[in-house]
C-alpha positions as CSV (number, residue, x, y, z in Angstrom):
1,M,-163.9,59.9,123.0
2,S,-161.3,60.5,125.1
3,P,-159.0,63.0,123.9
4,H,-155.7,60.5,124.8
5,C,-157.4,58.0,122.1
6,R,-158.6,60.5,119.7
7,P,-156.6,59.9,116.0
8,S,-154.9,63.0,115.4
9,R,-154.5,64.7,112.0
10,W,-150.9,64.1,111.8
11,R,-149.1,61.2,112.0
12,R,-146.5,61.8,115.0
13,P,-143.5,58.9,115.5
14,S,-143.5,57.2,118.8
15,S,-141.4,55.6,121.1
16,R,-141.9,53.5,124.1
17,S,-139.9,52.4,126.9
18,P,-140.9,48.5,127.5
19,S,-138.9,48.2,131.2
20,R,-141.7,51.1,132.7
21,P,-144.8,49.2,132.2
22,A,-143.4,46.1,133.0
23,G,-143.3,47.0,136.9
24,N,-141.9,45.5,140.0
25,W,-143.7,42.2,140.0
26,S,-142.4,40.8,143.3
27,C,-144.2,37.4,142.3
28,C,-142.9,36.9,138.4
29,R,-138.9,37.3,139.2
30,S,-136.2,36.8,136.3
31,A,-132.9,34.7,137.6
32,R,-131.7,38.0,137.9
33,S,-134.4,39.2,140.3
34,G,-136.0,41.7,138.2
35,R,-138.4,42.5,135.3
36,A,-136.2,42.0,132.3
37,F,-138.3,38.9,131.0
38,A,-141.0,41.1,130.3
39,V,-139.0,43.7,128.4
40,P,-138.9,41.3,124.7
41,P,-142.9,40.8,124.4
42,L,-144.0,44.4,125.6
43,T,-141.1,45.7,123.0
44,L,-143.0,43.4,120.5
45,A,-146.7,44.4,121.5
46,A,-145.8,47.8,121.4
47,A,-144.2,47.2,117.3
48,A,-147.0,45.5,116.7
49,A,-149.6,48.4,117.8
50,G,-147.2,50.9,115.8
51,A,-144.7,52.0,118.2
52,D,-142.0,53.9,115.8
53,G,-139.0,52.8,118.3
54,A,-138.5,51.2,121.5
55,I,-136.1,52.8,124.3
56,L,-134.2,49.3,125.3
57,D,-131.3,49.1,128.3
58,V,-128.7,46.6,127.4
59,H,-125.6,45.9,129.4
60,I,-122.7,43.1,129.0
61,D,-123.4,41.6,132.6
62,P,-126.6,43.1,133.8
63,S,-126.3,42.3,137.1
64,S,-123.2,44.8,137.6
65,A,-125.0,47.8,135.9
66,L,-125.2,50.9,137.8
67,C,-128.6,52.0,136.3
68,D,-131.5,49.9,135.8
69,A,-130.1,46.4,136.1
70,D,-133.1,44.7,137.0
71,Q,-134.4,46.1,133.3
72,A,-131.7,45.4,131.4
73,L,-131.1,43.1,128.7
74,T,-127.9,40.9,128.1
75,V,-126.3,41.2,124.3
76,E,-128.1,37.6,123.8
77,E,-131.0,38.4,124.9
78,F,-131.5,42.0,122.7
79,K,-130.2,39.7,119.2
80,S,-133.1,37.3,120.3
81,T,-135.9,40.5,120.8
82,M,-134.7,42.1,117.4
83,V,-135.1,39.0,115.5
84,D,-138.5,38.6,116.7
85,L,-138.9,42.4,115.8
86,E,-137.6,41.9,112.4
87,R,-140.0,39.4,111.7
88,I,-143.1,41.2,113.2
89,L,-142.4,44.9,111.6
90,A,-141.8,42.0,108.0
91,V,-145.9,40.9,108.4
92,L,-146.0,44.7,109.0
93,G,-144.2,46.2,105.7
94,R,-142.6,47.7,108.0
95,H,-138.5,47.6,108.7
96,V,-136.0,48.1,111.5
97,A,-134.3,51.3,110.6
98,R,-129.8,50.8,110.6
99,H,-128.1,54.2,112.0
100,G,-124.5,54.2,113.0
101,P,-121.4,52.5,112.3
102,H,-122.5,49.1,112.3
103,A,-125.3,50.1,110.0
């Protein structure tokens, strides 16, 4: 068994950045010429696999973002992803932690 697949003795929180494994697929470009289309399903898959967090890029206008424009979600895409995430986590008996002033 690979040491990377071996269960640890202690459960450690894990976070994932779903935009990284999305890669830059030149044959499957979204309307913004990037890979943002792959971020929501990869986020949901990571949560279903047990990830405790996700790092997502969100921008009001991703095409004008100075950094990571090709993987940034719009605010509406982010809201939709969060609704789907809450549904998946509910099935797994987990929930989305709320932090910050709007928690």
